[in-house]
Backbone of each chain as nested JSON, in Angstrom:
{
  "chains": [
    {"id": "A", "residues": [
      {"number": 1, "name": "MET", "atoms": {"N": [34.729, -22.846, 95.086], "CA": [35.143, -21.648, 94.367], "C": [34.351, -20.426, 94.834]}},
      {"number": 2, "name": "THR", "atoms": {"N": [33.044, -20.578, 94.912], "CA": [32.233, -19.425, 95.323], "C": [32.578, -18.983, 96.74]}},
      {"number": 3, "name": "TYR", "atoms": {"N": [32.729, -19.93, 97.653], "CA": [32.96, -19.58, 99.055], "C": [34.387, -19.112, 99.33]}},
      {"number": 4, "name": "SER", "atoms": {"N": [35.257, -19.167, 98.333], "CA": [36.607, -18.627, 98.517], "C": [36.738, -17.223, 97.93]}},
      {"number": 5, "name": "ASP", "atoms": {"N": [35.673, -16.716, 97.322], "CA": [35.697, -15.38, 96.745], "C": [35.674, -14.324, 97.865]}},
      {"number": 6, "name": "PRO", "atoms": {"N": [36.589, -13.363, 97.835], "CA": [36.652, -12.384, 98.941], "C": [35.349, -11.626, 99.178]}},
      {"number": 7, "name": "GLN", "atoms": {"N": [34.654, -11.23, 98.123], "CA": [33.396, -10.497, 98.324], "C": [32.322, -11.392, 98.941]}},
      {"number": 8, "name": "VAL", "atoms": {"N": [32.326, -12.649, 98.546], "CA": [31.369, -13.597, 99.126], "C": [31.672, -13.798, 100.61]}},
      {"number": 9, "name": "ILE", "atoms": {"N": [32.938, -13.97, 100.929], "CA": [33.327, -14.132, 102.339], "C": [32.909, -12.905, 103.139]}},
      {"number": 10, "name": "ASP", "atoms": {"N": [33.223, -11.72, 102.625], "CA": [32.879, -10.478, 103.324], "C": [31.376, -10.366, 103.568]}},
      {"number": 11, "name": "THR", "atoms": {"N": [30.607, -10.642, 102.523], "CA": [29.156, -10.461, 102.616], "C": [28.538, -11.449, 103.597]}},
      {"number": 12, "name": "ILE", "atoms": {"N": [28.929, -12.695, 103.494], "CA": [28.369, -13.704, 104.408], "C": [28.768, -13.39, 105.839]}},
      {"number": 13, "name": "THR", "atoms": {"N": [30.019, -13.053, 106.043], "CA": [30.509, -12.809, 107.398], "C": [29.853, -11.584, 108.023]}},
      {"number": 14, "name": "ALA", "atoms": {"N": [29.638, -10.545, 107.222], "CA": [29.095, -9.3, 107.756], "C": [27.606, -9.392, 108.058]}},
      {"number": 15, "name": "ARG", "atoms": {"N": [26.877, -10.204, 107.288], "CA": [25.416, -10.13, 107.367], "C": [24.749, -11.361, 107.962]}},
      {"number": 16, "name": "PHE", "atoms": {"N": [25.486, -12.458, 108.068], "CA": [24.862, -13.721, 108.461], "C": [25.701, -14.45, 109.506]}},
      {"number": 17, "name": "VAL", "atoms": {"N": [25.029, -15.363, 110.199], "CA": [25.734, -16.401, 110.948], "C": [25.747, -17.625, 110.033]}},
      {"number": 18, "name": "PRO", "atoms": {"N": [26.903, -18.006, 109.504], "CA": [26.944, -19.08, 108.502], "C": [26.941, -20.468, 109.128]}},
      {"number": 19, "name": "MET", "atoms": {"N": [26.133, -21.315, 108.549], "CA": [25.989, -22.678, 109.065], "C": [25.91, -23.65, 107.903]}},
      {"number": 20, "name": "GLN", "atoms": {"N": [26.612, -24.774, 108.003], "CA": [26.565, -25.795, 106.958], "C": [26.124, -27.129, 107.541]}},
      {"number": 21, "name": "ILE", "atoms": {"N": [25.327, -27.835, 106.754], "CA": [24.896, -29.183, 107.108], "C": [25.259, -30.118, 105.961]}},
      {"number": 22, "name": "ASN", "atoms": {"N": [26.046, -31.14, 106.282], "CA": [26.359, -32.188, 105.319], "C": [25.176, -33.155, 105.286]}},
      {"number": 23, "name": "THR", "atoms": {"N": [24.48, -33.172, 104.156], "CA": [23.255, -33.978, 104.083], "C": [23.548, -35.472, 103.999]}},
      {"number": 24, "name": "GLN", "atoms": {"N": [24.815, -35.826, 103.819], "CA": [25.18, -37.244, 103.729], "C": [25.521, -37.835, 105.1]}},
      {"number": 25, "name": "GLU", "atoms": {"N": [25.504, -37.009, 106.127], "CA": [25.838, -37.491, 107.464], "C": [24.582, -37.596, 108.323]}},
      {"number": 26, "name": "ALA", "atoms": {"N": [24.568, -38.6, 109.171], "CA": [23.392, -38.839, 110.018], "C": [23.094, -37.653, 110.919]}},
      {"number": 27, "name": "ALA", "atoms": {"N": [24.126, -36.943, 111.336], "CA": [23.92, -35.81, 112.245], "C": [23.081, -34.711, 111.603]}},
      {"number": 28, "name": "GLY", "atoms": {"N": [23.059, -34.672, 110.258], "CA": [22.295, -33.64, 109.576], "C": [20.832, -33.976, 109.379]}},
      {"number": 29, "name": "LEU", "atoms": {"N": [20.461, -35.231, 109.643], "CA": [19.11, -35.694, 109.319], "C": [18.001, -34.89, 110.003]}},
      {"number": 30, "name": "PRO", "atoms": {"N": [18.132, -34.54, 111.28], "CA": [17.03, -33.759, 111.897], "C": [16.738, -32.453, 111.161]}},
      {"number": 31, "name": "LEU", "atoms": {"N": [17.784, -31.742, 110.716], "CA": [17.528, -30.487, 109.999], "C": [17.066, -30.743, 108.571]}},
      {"number": 32, "name": "VAL", "atoms": {"N": [17.563, -31.807, 107.941], "CA": [17.068, -32.185, 106.609], "C": [15.566, -32.423, 106.661]}},
      {"number": 33, "name": "GLN", "atoms": {"N": [15.118, -33.099, 107.703], "CA": [13.684, -33.381, 107.838], "C": [12.911, -32.117, 108.241]}},
      {"number": 34, "name": "ARG", "atoms": {"N": [13.461, -31.377, 109.157], "CA": [12.77, -30.171, 109.639], "C": [12.51, -29.174, 108.52]}},
      {"number": 35, "name": "PHE", "atoms": {"N": [13.503, -29.051, 107.594], "CA": [13.383, -28.072, 106.521], "C": [12.944, -28.697, 105.192]}},
      {"number": 36, "name": "TYR", "atoms": {"N": [12.514, -29.962, 105.229], "CA": [12.023, -30.644, 104.015], "C": [13.03, -30.504, 102.876]}},
      {"number": 37, "name": "GLN", "atoms": {"N": [14.278, -30.729, 103.203], "CA": [15.371, -30.515, 102.255], "C": [15.45, -31.704, 101.301]}},
      {"number": 38, "name": "VAL", "atoms": {"N": [15.562, -31.433, 99.983], "CA": [15.567, -32.532, 99.003], "C": [16.727, -32.492, 98.021]}},
      {"number": 39, "name": "TRP", "atoms": {"N": [17.354, -31.336, 97.821], "CA": [18.354, -31.244, 96.761], "C": [19.42, -30.225, 97.158]}},
      {"number": 40, "name": "THR", "atoms": {"N": [20.671, -30.539, 96.835], "CA": [21.755, -29.615, 97.151], "C": [22.371, -29.056, 95.874]}},
      {"number": 41, "name": "PRO", "atoms": {"N": [23.023, -27.878, 95.948], "CA": [23.05, -26.977, 97.095], "C": [21.658, -26.406, 97.397]}},
      {"number": 42, "name": "ASP", "atoms": {"N": [21.402, -26.214, 98.667], "CA": [20.122, -25.695, 99.141], "C": [20.457, -24.676, 100.219]}},
      {"number": 43, "name": "LEU", "atoms": {"N": [20.193, -23.41, 99.938], "CA": [20.545, -22.344, 100.887], "C": [19.295, -21.707, 101.455]}},
      {"number": 44, "name": "ARG", "atoms": {"N": [19.278, -21.565, 102.751], "CA": [18.138, -20.987, 103.462], "C": [18.598, -19.777, 104.255]}},
      {"number": 45, "name": "VAL", "atoms": {"N": [17.781, -18.745, 104.23], "CA": [17.977, -17.624, 105.137], "C": [16.957, -17.807, 106.258]}},
      {"number": 46, "name": "VAL", "atoms": {"N": [17.481, -17.971, 107.462], "CA": [16.664, -18.41, 108.593], "C": [16.668, -17.321, 109.67]}},
      {"number": 47, "name": "ALA", "atoms": {"N": [15.483, -17.068, 110.221], "CA": [15.36, -16.107, 111.323], "C": [15.95, -16.692, 112.593]}},
      {"number": 48, "name": "PRO", "atoms": {"N": [16.308, -15.846, 113.555], "CA": [16.816, -16.363, 114.833], "C": [15.844, -17.322, 115.511]}},
      {"number": 49, "name": "GLU", "atoms": {"N": [14.555, -17.214, 115.191], "CA": [13.555, -18.122, 115.758], "C": [13.555, -19.477, 115.073]}},
      {"number": 50, "name": "GLY", "atoms": {"N": [14.4, -19.65, 114.048], "CA": [14.524, -20.938, 113.38], "C": [13.597, -21.141, 112.207]}},
      {"number": 51, "name": "VAL", "atoms": {"N": [13.012, -20.056, 111.704], "CA": [12.05, -20.142, 110.598], "C": [12.718, -19.788, 109.274]}},
      {"number": 52, "name": "ASP", "atoms": {"N": [12.458, -20.6, 108.243], "CA": [12.959, -20.35, 106.893], "C": [12.222, -19.142, 106.302]}},
      {"number": 53, "name": "LEU", "atoms": {"N": [12.969, -18.079, 105.969], "CA": [12.358, -16.859, 105.436], "C": [12.546, -16.73, 103.932]}},
      {"number": 54, "name": "SER", "atoms": {"N": [13.618, -17.313, 103.391], "CA": [13.825, -17.313, 101.936], "C": [14.866, -18.375, 101.615]}},
      {"number": 55, "name": "HIS", "atoms": {"N": [14.88, -18.815, 100.366], "CA": [15.764, -19.929, 100.021], "C": [15.941, -20.03, 98.515]}},
      {"number": 56, "name": "TRP", "atoms": {"N": [16.978, -20.758, 98.124], "CA": [17.16, -21.102, 96.721], "C": [17.977, -22.363, 96.607]}},
      {"number": 57, "name": "ASN", "atoms": {"N": [17.901, -22.965, 95.44], "CA": [18.67, -24.17, 95.12], "C": [19.638, -23.877, 93.983]}},
      {"number": 58, "name": "GLY", "atoms": {"N": [20.715, -24.649, 93.954], "CA": [21.59, -24.664, 92.779], "C": [22.878, -23.89, 92.958]}},
      {"number": 59, "name": "TYR", "atoms": {"N": [23.922, -24.418, 92.322], "CA": [25.227, -23.75, 92.343], "C": [25.16, -22.426, 91.58]}},
      {"number": 60, "name": "LEU", "atoms": {"N": [25.84, -21.424, 92.107], "CA": [25.998, -20.153, 91.402], "C": [27.445, -19.685, 91.547]}},
      {"number": 61, "name": "PRO", "atoms": {"N": [28.05, -19.172, 90.475], "CA": [29.372, -18.548, 90.594], "C": [29.237, -17.23, 91.352]}},
      {"number": 62, "name": "PRO", "atoms": {"N": [30.359, -16.671, 91.828], "CA": [30.272, -15.467, 92.672], "C": [29.45, -14.33, 92.071]}},
      {"number": 63, "name": "ALA", "atoms": {"N": [29.566, -14.095, 90.774], "CA": [28.879, -12.952, 90.163], "C": [27.359, -13.078, 90.23]}},
      {"number": 64, "name": "GLU", "atoms": {"N": [26.853, -14.302, 90.339], "CA": [25.411, -14.495, 90.505], "C": [25.055, -14.867, 91.942]}},
      {"number": 65, "name": "PHE", "atoms": {"N": [25.998, -15.481, 92.646], "CA": [25.719, -15.849, 94.042], "C": [25.485, -14.605, 94.888]}},
      {"number": 66, "name": "LEU", "atoms": {"N": [26.338, -13.6, 94.719], "CA": [26.224, -12.407, 95.565], "C": [24.869, -11.717, 95.424]}},
      {"number": 67, "name": "PRO", "atoms": {"N": [24.415, -11.396, 94.205], "CA": [23.089, -10.775, 94.124], "C": [21.969, -11.699, 94.601]}},
      {"number": 68, "name": "GLN", "atoms": {"N": [22.092, -13.002, 94.357], "CA": [21.08, -13.928, 94.867], "C": [21.046, -13.908, 96.394]}},
      {"number": 69, "name": "LEU", "atoms": {"N": [22.22, -13.882, 97.002], "CA": [22.311, -13.831, 98.463], "C": [21.659, -12.553, 98.999]}},
      {"number": 70, "name": "LEU", "atoms": {"N": [21.921, -11.428, 98.329], "CA": [21.343, -10.158, 98.784], "C": [19.827, -10.149, 98.612]}},
      {"number": 71, "name": "VAL", "atoms": {"N": [19.353, -10.678, 97.493], "CA": [17.899, -10.743, 97.302], "C": [17.262, -11.63, 98.372]}},
      {"number": 72, "name": "ALA", "atoms": {"N": [17.917, -12.737, 98.698], "CA": [17.381, -13.609, 99.753], "C": [17.374, -12.887, 101.097]}},
      {"number": 73, "name": "GLN", "atoms": {"N": [18.405, -12.1, 101.366], "CA": [18.424, -11.317, 102.609], "C": [17.281, -10.3, 102.598]}},
      {"number": 74, "name": "ALA", "atoms": {"N": [17.112, -9.621, 101.476], "CA": [16.052, -8.614, 101.381], "C": [14.67, -9.247, 101.54]}},
      {"number": 75, "name": "HIS", "atoms": {"N": [14.456, -10.4, 100.913], "CA": [13.169, -11.094, 101.086], "C": [12.923, -11.404, 102.561]}},
      {"number": 76, "name": "ALA", "atoms": {"N": [13.97, -11.853, 103.238], "CA": [13.824, -12.178, 104.66], "C": [13.449, -10.926, 105.46]}},
      {"number": 77, "name": "LEU", "atoms": {"N": [14.121, -9.82, 105.177], "CA": [13.809, -8.57, 105.886], "C": [12.379, -8.122, 105.605]}},
      {"number": 78, "name": "LEU", "atoms": {"N": [11.94, -8.293, 104.361], "CA": [10.573, -7.913, 104.007], "C": [9.561, -8.759, 104.78]}},
      {"number": 79, "name": "ARG", "atoms": {"N": [9.829, -10.047, 104.886], "CA": [8.915, -10.925, 105.642], "C": [8.92, -10.582, 107.129]}},
      {"number": 80, "name": "LEU", "atoms": {"N": [10.015, -10.021, 107.599], "CA": [10.099, -9.597, 108.999], "C": [9.552, -8.178, 109.194]}},
      {"number": 81, "name": "HIS", "atoms": {"N": [8.961, -7.626, 108.139], "CA": [8.362, -6.286, 108.154], "C": [9.386, -5.186, 108.393]}},
      {"number": 82, "name": "ASP", "atoms": {"N": [10.613, -5.437, 107.981], "CA": [11.627, -4.383, 107.964], "C": [11.688, -3.849, 106.527]}},
      {"number": 83, "name": "GLU", "atoms": {"N": [10.666, -3.081, 106.164], "CA": [10.577, -2.607, 104.777], "C": [11.723, -1.675, 104.4]}},
      {"number": 84, "name": "PRO", "atoms": {"N": [12.126, -0.734, 105.262], "CA": [13.279, 0.102, 104.878], "C": [14.555, -0.719, 104.678]}},
      {"number": 85, "name": "GLY", "atoms": {"N": [14.783, -1.678, 105.551], "CA": [15.968, -2.526, 105.399], "C": [15.911, -3.331, 104.119]}},
      {"number": 86, "name": "ALA", "atoms": {"N": [14.748, -3.895, 103.817], "CA": [14.594, -4.666, 102.585], "C": [14.818, -3.778, 101.36]}},
      {"number": 87, "name": "ALA", "atoms": {"N": [14.207, -2.594, 101.362], "CA": [14.345, -1.692, 100.213], "C": [15.801, -1.321, 99.977]}},
      {"number": 88, "name": "ALA", "atoms": {"N": [16.543, -1.118, 101.059], "CA": [17.959, -0.747, 100.911], "C": [18.753, -1.873, 100.262]}},
      {"number": 89, "name": "VAL", "atoms": {"N": [18.443, -3.11, 100.615], "CA": [19.194, -4.232, 100.039], "C": [18.761, -4.481, 98.59]}},
      {"number": 90, "name": "TYR", "atoms": {"N": [17.464, -4.373, 98.301], "CA": [17.035, -4.495, 96.897], "C": [17.719, -3.415, 96.043]}},
      {"number": 91, "name": "ARG", "atoms": {"N": [17.793, -2.196, 96.58], "CA": [18.433, -1.109, 95.835], "C": [19.919, -1.422, 95.605]}},
      {"number": 92, "name": "GLU", "atoms": {"N": [20.538, -1.996, 96.619], "CA": [21.947, -2.371, 96.494], "C": [22.138, -3.364, 95.343]}},
      {"number": 93, "name": "VAL", "atoms": {"N": [21.228, -4.318, 95.226], "CA": [21.312, -5.286, 94.12], "C": [21.211, -4.56, 92.783]}},
      {"number": 94, "name": "LEU", "atoms": {"N": [20.259, -3.642, 92.695], "CA": [20.03, -2.94, 91.422], "C": [21.201, -2.041, 91.058]}},
      {"number": 95, "name": "GLU", "atoms": {"N": [21.884, -1.515, 92.058], "CA": [23.012, -0.623, 91.787], "C": [24.301, -1.402, 91.519]}},
      {"number": 96, "name": "ARG", "atoms": {"N": [24.528, -2.459, 92.291], "CA": [25.792, -3.203, 92.168], "C": [25.734, -4.297, 91.112]}},
      {"number": 97, "name": "PHE", "atoms": {"N": [24.545, -4.863, 90.904], "CA": [24.42, -6.024, 90.018], "C": [23.231, -5.858, 89.063]}},
      {"number": 98, "name": "PRO", "atoms": {"N": [23.196, -4.765, 88.29], "CA": [22.002, -4.483, 87.477], "C": [21.765, -5.48, 86.347]}},
      {"number": 99, "name": "THR", "atoms": {"N": [22.801, -6.224, 85.954], "CA": [22.618, -7.197, 84.865], "C": [22.549, -8.635, 85.384]}},
      {"number": 100, "name": "SER", "atoms": {"N": [22.489, -8.807, 86.688], "CA": [22.422, -10.167, 87.234], "C": [21.05, -10.783, 86.966]}},
      {"number": 101, "name": "ALA", "atoms": {"N": [21.001, -12.096, 87.082], "CA": [19.759, -12.813, 86.779], "C": [18.638, -12.465, 87.752]}},
      {"number": 102, "name": "VAL", "atoms": {"N": [18.982, -12.093, 88.973], "CA": [17.944, -11.786, 89.968], "C": [17.596, -10.305, 90.028]}},
      {"number": 103, "name": "ALA", "atoms": {"N": [18.229, -9.478, 89.201], "CA": [17.948, -8.042, 89.246], "C": [16.466, -7.731, 88.975]}},
      {"number": 104, "name": "PRO", "atoms": {"N": [15.811, -8.376, 88.007], "CA": [14.385, -8.076, 87.815], "C": [13.538, -8.387, 89.056]}},
      {"number": 105, "name": "GLU", "atoms": {"N": [13.861, -9.462, 89.746], "CA": [13.142, -9.801, 90.979], "C": [13.387, -8.716, 92.03]}},
      {"number": 106, "name": "ALA", "atoms": {"N": [14.622, -8.223, 92.093], "CA": [14.929, -7.138, 93.031], "C": [14.132, -5.887, 92.683]}},
      {"number": 107, "name": "GLN", "atoms": {"N": [14.002, -5.586, 91.386], "CA": [13.222, -4.414, 90.982], "C": [11.752, -4.574, 91.368]}},
      {"number": 108, "name": "TYR", "atoms": {"N": [11.205, -5.768, 91.142], "CA": [9.801, -6.043, 91.485], "C": [9.563, -5.807, 92.976]}},
      {"number": 109, "name": "PHE", "atoms": {"N": [10.441, -6.387, 93.808], "CA": [10.211, -6.31, 95.246], "C": [10.707, -5.0, 95.852]}},
      {"number": 110, "name": "PHE", "atoms": {"N": [11.589, -4.288, 95.15], "CA": [11.9, -2.926, 95.59], "C": [10.626, -2.09, 95.546]}},
      {"number": 111, "name": "ALA", "atoms": {"N": [9.856, -2.287, 94.48], "CA": [8.575, -1.575, 94.364], "C": [7.641, -1.951, 95.514]}},
      {"number": 112, "name": "VAL", "atoms": {"N": [7.586, -3.227, 95.828], "CA": [6.703, -3.688, 96.909], "C": [7.133, -3.083, 98.245]}},
      {"number": 113, "name": "SER", "atoms": {"N": [8.435, -3.104, 98.507], "CA": [8.91, -2.584, 99.794], "C": [8.716, -1.075, 99.881]}},
      {"number": 114, "name": "ALA", "atoms": {"N": [8.855, -0.378, 98.748], "CA": [8.604, 1.064, 98.752], "C": [7.131, 1.35, 99.03]}},
      {"number": 115, "name": "TYR", "atoms": {"N": [6.25, 0.584, 98.387], "CA": [4.812, 0.776, 98.584], "C": [4.393, 0.472, 100.023]}},
      {"number": 116, "name": "LYS", "atoms": {"N": [4.971, -0.575, 100.59], "CA": [4.605, -0.951, 101.952], "C": [5.062, 0.084, 102.98]}},
      {"number": 117, "name": "GLN", "atoms": {"N": [6.037, 0.891, 102.606], "CA": [6.434, 1.988, 103.502], "C": [5.516, 3.189, 103.352]}},
      {"number": 118, "name": "SER", "atoms": {"N": [5.206, 3.543, 102.094], "CA": [4.505, 4.808, 101.849], "C": [2.994, 4.649, 101.692]}},
      {"number": 119, "name": "HIS", "atoms": {"N": [2.558, 3.457, 101.256], "CA": [1.157, 3.2, 100.9], "C": [0.69, 4.121, 99.777]}},
      {"number": 120, "name": "GLN", "atoms": {"N": [1.654, 4.587, 98.972], "CA": [1.343, 5.382, 97.787], "C": [1.419, 4.472, 96.556]}},
      {"number": 121, "name": "ALA", "atoms": {"N": [0.337, 4.408, 95.808], "CA": [0.301, 3.532, 94.635], "C": [1.411, 3.871, 93.649]}},
      {"number": 122, "name": "SER", "atoms": {"N": [1.766, 5.145, 93.586], "CA": [2.803, 5.548, 92.631], "C": [4.151, 4.905, 92.948]}},
      {"number": 123, "name": "ASP", "atoms": {"N": [4.412, 4.649, 94.222], "CA": [5.677, 4.0, 94.565], "C": [5.728, 2.58, 94.019]}},
      {"number": 124, "name": "LEU", "atoms": {"N": [4.592, 1.924, 94.018], "CA": [4.525, 0.578, 93.452], "C": [4.587, 0.635, 91.928]}},
      {"number": 125, "name": "LEU", "atoms": {"N": [3.708, 1.427, 91.339], "CA": [3.54, 1.4, 89.885], "C": [4.741, 2.01, 89.156]}},
      {"number": 126, "name": "ASP", "atoms": {"N": [5.296, 3.092, 89.703], "CA": [6.454, 3.716, 89.045], "C": [7.663, 2.779, 89.055]}},
      {"number": 127, "name": "ASN", "atoms": {"N": [7.834, 2.088, 90.159], "CA": [8.973, 1.172, 90.234], "C": [8.73, -0.108, 89.448]}},
      {"number": 128, "name": "TRP", "atoms": {"N": [7.482, -0.547, 89.39], "CA": [7.167, -1.666, 88.498], "C": [7.371, -1.262, 87.043]}},
      {"number": 129, "name": "HIS", "atoms": {"N": [7.045, -0.018, 86.729], "CA": [7.202, 0.455, 85.341], "C": [8.649, 0.31, 84.88]}},
      {"number": 130, "name": "ARG", "atoms": {"N": [9.577, 0.442, 85.816], "CA": [10.989, 0.3, 85.445], "C": [11.307, -1.115, 84.968]}},
      {"number": 131, "name": "LEU", "atoms": {"N": [10.495, -2.088, 85.38], "CA": [10.678, -3.443, 84.839], "C": [10.447, -3.459, 83.329]}},
      {"number": 132, "name": "GLN", "atoms": {"N": [9.46, -2.69, 82.892], "CA": [9.18, -2.635, 81.452], "C": [10.353, -2.023, 80.701]}},
      {"number": 133, "name": "LEU", "atoms": {"N": [11.014, -1.059, 81.318], "CA": [12.101, -0.346, 80.657], "C": [13.409, -1.112, 80.723]}},
      {"number": 134, "name": "ARG", "atoms": {"N": [13.726, -1.645, 81.913], "CA": [15.039, -2.253, 82.131], "C": [15.067, -3.748, 81.848]}},
      {"number": 135, "name": "TYR", "atoms": {"N": [13.956, -4.424, 82.165], "CA": [13.947, -5.889, 82.08], "C": [12.683, -6.36, 81.359]}},
      {"number": 136, "name": "PRO", "atoms": {"N": [12.469, -5.923, 80.116], "CA": [11.191, -6.191, 79.447], "C": [10.922, -7.668, 79.178]}},
      {"number": 137, "name": "ALA", "atoms": {"N": [11.976, -8.494, 79.106], "CA": [11.775, -9.911, 78.802], "C": [11.693, -10.781, 80.052]}},
      {"number": 138, "name": "SER", "atoms": {"N": [11.711, -10.174, 81.217], "CA": [11.788, -10.975, 82.438], "C": [10.416, -11.468, 82.874]}},
      {"number": 139, "name": "LEU", "atoms": {"N": [10.428, -12.564, 83.618], "CA": [9.185, -13.085, 84.195], "C": [8.576, -12.091, 85.168]}},
      {"number": 140, "name": "TRP", "atoms": {"N": [9.435, -11.317, 85.851], "CA": [8.936, -10.36, 86.842], "C": [8.235, -9.19, 86.176]}},
      {"number": 141, "name": "ARG", "atoms": {"N": [8.584, -8.878, 84.931], "CA": [7.805, -7.894, 84.169], "C": [6.405, -8.454, 83.908]}},
      {"number": 142, "name": "VAL", "atoms": {"N": [6.337, -9.757, 83.538], "CA": [5.035, -10.375, 83.299], "C": [4.171, -10.322, 84.555]}},
      {"number": 143, "name": "LYS", "atoms": {"N": [4.804, -10.522, 85.714], "CA": [4.05, -10.589, 86.968], "C": [3.419, -9.26, 87.365]}},
      {"number": 144, "name": "GLN", "atoms": {"N": [3.849, -8.181, 86.756], "CA": [3.19, -6.902, 87.019], "C": [2.459, -6.385, 85.783]}},
      {"number": 145, "name": "SER", "atoms": {"N": [2.345, -7.237, 84.751], "CA": [1.82, -6.759, 83.475], "C": [0.339, -6.373, 83.56]}},
      {"number": 146, "name": "PHE", "atoms": {"N": [-0.376, -6.91, 84.55], "CA": [-1.781, -6.504, 84.712], "C": [-1.89, -5.016, 85.024]}},
      {"number": 147, "name": "ALA", "atoms": {"N": [-0.789, -4.442, 85.53], "CA": [-0.812, -3.026, 85.907], "C": [-0.354, -2.122, 84.77]}},
      {"number": 148, "name": "GLU", "atoms": {"N": [0.051, -2.719, 83.639], "CA": [0.54, -1.906, 82.526], "C": [-0.626, -1.263, 81.799]}},
      {"number": 149, "name": "GLU", "atoms": {"N": [-0.41, -0.053, 81.343], "CA": [-1.459, 0.666, 80.62], "C": [-1.614, 0.094, 79.226]}},
      {"number": 150, "name": "GLY", "atoms": {"N": [-2.844, 0.174, 78.722], "CA": [-3.12, -0.225, 77.35], "C": [-3.199, -1.717, 77.185]}}
    ]},
    {"id": "B", "residues": [
      {"number": 1, "name": "MET", "atoms": {"N": [42.82, -14.033, 102.708], "CA": [41.606, -13.77, 103.489], "C": [41.17, -15.042, 104.215]}},
      {"number": 2, "name": "ALA", "atoms": {"N": [40.756, -14.879, 105.454], "CA": [40.333, -16.035, 106.255], "C": [39.067, -16.651, 105.659]}},
      {"number": 3, "name": "PRO", "atoms": {"N": [38.965, -17.966, 105.674], "CA": [37.751, -18.602, 105.127], "C": [36.54, -18.342, 106.015]}},
      {"number": 4, "name": "ILE", "atoms": {"N": [35.384, -18.641, 105.481], "CA": [34.136, -18.499, 106.24], "C": [34.156, -19.478, 107.41]}},
      {"number": 5, "name": "GLN", "atoms": {"N": [33.773, -19.002, 108.565], "CA": [33.74, -19.85, 109.764], "C": [32.338, -20.446, 109.913]}},
      {"number": 6, "name": "TRP", "atoms": {"N": [32.143, -21.604, 109.301], "CA": [30.829, -22.251, 109.344], "C": [30.65, -22.972, 110.684]}},
      {"number": 7, "name": "THR", "atoms": {"N": [29.454, -22.938, 111.207], "CA": [29.117, -23.776, 112.354], "C": [28.207, -24.898, 111.868]}},
      {"number": 8, "name": "ASP", "atoms": {"N": [28.081, -25.948, 112.657], "CA": [27.105, -27.001, 112.338], "C": [26.101, -27.162, 113.476]}},
      {"number": 9, "name": "ASP", "atoms": {"N": [26.051, -26.174, 114.361], "CA": [25.158, -26.231, 115.521], "C": [24.018, -25.231, 115.317]}},
      {"number": 10, "name": "PHE", "atoms": {"N": [22.844, -25.75, 115.031], "CA": [21.713, -24.887, 114.677], "C": [21.277, -24.003, 115.842]}},
      {"number": 11, "name": "GLU", "atoms": {"N": [21.175, -24.556, 117.007], "CA": [20.718, -23.763, 118.152], "C": [21.676, -22.615, 118.439]}},
      {"number": 12, "name": "THR", "atoms": {"N": [22.964, -22.907, 118.387], "CA": [23.964, -21.865, 118.616], "C": [23.898, -20.797, 117.528]}},
      {"number": 13, "name": "ALA", "atoms": {"N": [23.727, -21.225, 116.279], "CA": [23.658, -20.273, 115.171], "C": [22.465, -19.332, 115.338]}},
      {"number": 14, "name": "CYS", "atoms": {"N": [21.316, -19.882, 115.69], "CA": [20.123, -19.045, 115.869], "C": [20.306, -18.082, 117.045]}},
      {"number": 15, "name": "HIS", "atoms": {"N": [20.861, -18.593, 118.134], "CA": [21.092, -17.737, 119.301], "C": [22.04, -16.595, 118.952]}},
      {"number": 16, "name": "GLN", "atoms": {"N": [23.11, -16.936, 118.229], "CA": [24.089, -15.923, 117.848], "C": [23.458, -14.888, 116.917]}},
      {"number": 17, "name": "ALA", "atoms": {"N": [22.632, -15.362, 115.996], "CA": [21.969, -14.443, 115.069], "C": [21.073, -13.466, 115.824]}},
      {"number": 18, "name": "GLY", "atoms": {"N": [20.364, -13.961, 116.829], "CA": [19.52, -13.086, 117.623], "C": [20.324, -12.037, 118.375]}},
      {"number": 19, "name": "GLN", "atoms": {"N": [21.436, -12.464, 118.92], "CA": [22.285, -11.527, 119.668], "C": [22.9, -10.467, 118.767]}},
      {"number": 20, "name": "ASP", "atoms": {"N": [23.307, -10.891, 117.569], "CA": [24.035, -9.988, 116.654], "C": [23.106, -9.25, 115.693]}},
      {"number": 21, "name": "HIS", "atoms": {"N": [21.794, -9.458, 115.806], "CA": [20.827, -8.866, 114.873], "C": [21.176, -9.235, 113.437]}},
      {"number": 22, "name": "LYS", "atoms": {"N": [21.455, -10.505, 113.241], "CA": [21.746, -11.044, 111.91], "C": [20.732, -12.138, 111.59]}},
      {"number": 23, "name": "LEU", "atoms": {"N": [20.895, -12.721, 110.428], "CA": [20.12, -13.879, 110.012], "C": [21.076, -15.06, 109.875]}},
      {"number": 24, "name": "VAL", "atoms": {"N": [20.53, -16.253, 109.952], "CA": [21.34, -17.451, 109.739], "C": [21.327, -17.787, 108.245]}},
      {"number": 25, "name": "LEU", "atoms": {"N": [22.509, -18.042, 107.686], "CA": [22.585, -18.59, 106.328], "C": [22.879, -20.067, 106.475]}},
      {"number": 26, "name": "LEU", "atoms": {"N": [21.893, -20.879, 106.152], "CA": [21.985, -22.328, 106.323], "C": [22.221, -22.972, 104.96]}},
      {"number": 27, "name": "ASP", "atoms": {"N": [23.376, -23.605, 104.832], "CA": [23.784, -24.211, 103.558], "C": [23.739, -25.736, 103.692]}},
      {"number": 28, "name": "PHE", "atoms": {"N": [22.743, -26.355, 103.069], "CA": [22.71, -27.81, 102.974], "C": [23.586, -28.216, 101.792]}},
      {"number": 29, "name": "PHE", "atoms": {"N": [24.575, -29.072, 102.045], "CA": [25.46, -29.475, 100.952], "C": [25.686, -30.976, 101.009]}},
      {"number": 30, "name": "SER", "atoms": {"N": [26.131, -31.499, 99.873], "CA": [26.573, -32.893, 99.837], "C": [27.952, -32.903, 99.205]}},
      {"number": 31, "name": "PRO", "atoms": {"N": [28.924, -33.53, 99.821], "CA": [30.292, -33.536, 99.278], "C": [30.332, -34.205, 97.923]}},
      {"number": 32, "name": "THR", "atoms": {"N": [31.133, -33.677, 97.031], "CA": [31.26, -34.283, 95.695], "C": [32.67, -34.811, 95.522]}}
    ]}
  ]
}
């Protein structure tokens, strides 16, 4: 169902080289072992050098799969030190999917990617502050709570 | 709309990703 959704097809096709491994077939065993794969669905965003840059487990319907996919892409870009690219994708998540389950994580790391570009503390703290306003009950708000005043 | 064109060849996928300035989306699945 998720992979037949037009937006999912568009996003995967435009941004990724899609690859599937059937974990029940012997031909998949080398990659299952290489990536320490234990449970399906298991999605990895992999660099051209063959390195796992971000990943998640579990079925998601299109409305949650798409923002999760974008956050995974942004995490990968951040690890590749493409901070502007990562920030743009995190922002896209916040604008297109502000109520999705991964939106607080996108807000947290949007702040990180902004700070890594500017090295201005205000870029980190101001964007983290938005977690308190928009996503006060999220785990990602807790993860920046040491920076909260008072 | 055409379905996603999945490959099962890791080396080819990585090479293609490098050429196209993309990332590989690797989906481990088990048929149900």
